[in-house]
C-alpha positions as CSV (number, residue, x, y, z in Angstrom):
1,X,-112.1,-53.6,203.1
2,X,-108.9,-55.1,201.6
3,X,-105.8,-53.2,201.9
4,X,-103.3,-52.1,199.4
5,X,-99.8,-54.5,199.2
6,X,-96.7,-52.3,200.0
7,X,-94.5,-51.1,196.8
8,X,-97.4,-51.9,194.2
9,X,-97.6,-50.8,190.9
10,X,-100.1,-50.1,188.3
11,X,-100.1,-49.5,185.2
12,X,-102.9,-47.1,182.5
13,X,-104.6,-49.8,181.9
14,X,-105.6,-50.9,185.3
15,X,-106.4,-47.2,186.2
16,X,-108.4,-47.1,183.3
17,X,-110.6,-50.2,184.3
18,X,-110.1,-48.7,188.0
19,X,-111.9,-45.3,186.2
20,X,-114.8,-47.4,184.2
21,X,-115.4,-49.2,187.6
22,X,-115.9,-46.3,189.5
23,X,-117.9,-44.6,187.1
24,X,-120.9,-47.7,186.9
25,X,-120.4,-48.5,190.5
26,X,-120.8,-52.5,190.8
27,X,-120.6,-54.4,187.1
28,X,-119.7,-57.6,185.8
29,X,-116.0,-58.1,183.8
30,X,-118.2,-58.3,180.9
31,X,-119.8,-54.4,181.2
32,X,-116.2,-53.6,181.5
33,X,-115.4,-55.5,178.5
34,X,-118.3,-53.2,176.6
35,X,-117.3,-50.0,177.8
36,X,-113.9,-50.5,176.8
37,X,-113.9,-51.8,173.4
38,X,-112.2,-52.0,171.1
39,X,-109.0,-51.5,173.2
40,X,-109.0,-54.8,174.6
41,X,-110.0,-58.6,174.3
42,X,-112.2,-60.1,177.1
43,X,-109.2,-61.8,178.8
44,X,-106.7,-59.4,179.1
45,X,-110.0,-57.4,180.5
46,X,-110.6,-60.7,182.9
47,X,-106.6,-60.4,183.8
48,X,-106.6,-57.3,184.5
49,X,-109.6,-57.4,186.7
50,X,-107.8,-60.3,188.8
51,X,-104.3,-58.5,189.0
52,X,-106.7,-55.4,190.6
53,X,-108.4,-58.0,193.0
54,X,-105.3,-59.3,194.2
55,X,-103.2,-55.8,194.4
56,X,-106.5,-54.8,196.8
57,X,-107.9,-52.1,194.3
58,X,-111.1,-54.0,193.7
59,X,-113.3,-56.4,195.2
60,X,-115.0,-59.7,193.1
61,X,-118.7,-59.5,195.2
62,X,-121.5,-62.5,193.9
63,X,-125.0,-61.3,193.5
64,X,-127.7,-64.0,191.8
65,X,-124.5,-66.1,191.3
66,X,-122.9,-63.3,188.9
67,X,-119.4,-62.1,190.1
68,X,-119.3,-58.3,190.3
69,X,-116.5,-55.7,190.8
70,X,-116.1,-52.7,192.7
71,X,-113.2,-50.9,194.0
72,X,-112.0,-51.6,197.4
73,X,-112.1,-48.1,198.5
74,X,-113.3,-44.5,197.6
75,X,-111.5,-43.5,194.5
76,X,-110.2,-40.3,195.3
77,X,-108.2,-42.5,197.9
78,X,-106.8,-44.3,195.6
79,X,-105.9,-41.7,193.1
80,X,-104.2,-40.4,196.5
81,X,-102.6,-43.3,197.1
82,X,-101.0,-43.9,193.5
83,X,-100.0,-40.0,193.6
84,X,-98.2,-40.6,197.0
85,X,-97.4,-44.4,197.3
């Protein structure tokens, strides 16, 4: 499992994406975008997902040549980490 980087910050949009992926389970960027519409464009969703992978909050997995995203830890742990950095 990936580790969270020290002094990481997360904004409301990133938290919203984490909540969507937590609720849906492993899913594609298309599914995340479809769930969030009309709150953001597809490229914004892609950039945000990439940033969350870089920060260690999400993992990118490949299944049947399709990239899926899933939370890297239990969502309750992520929420507690954000509340107590």
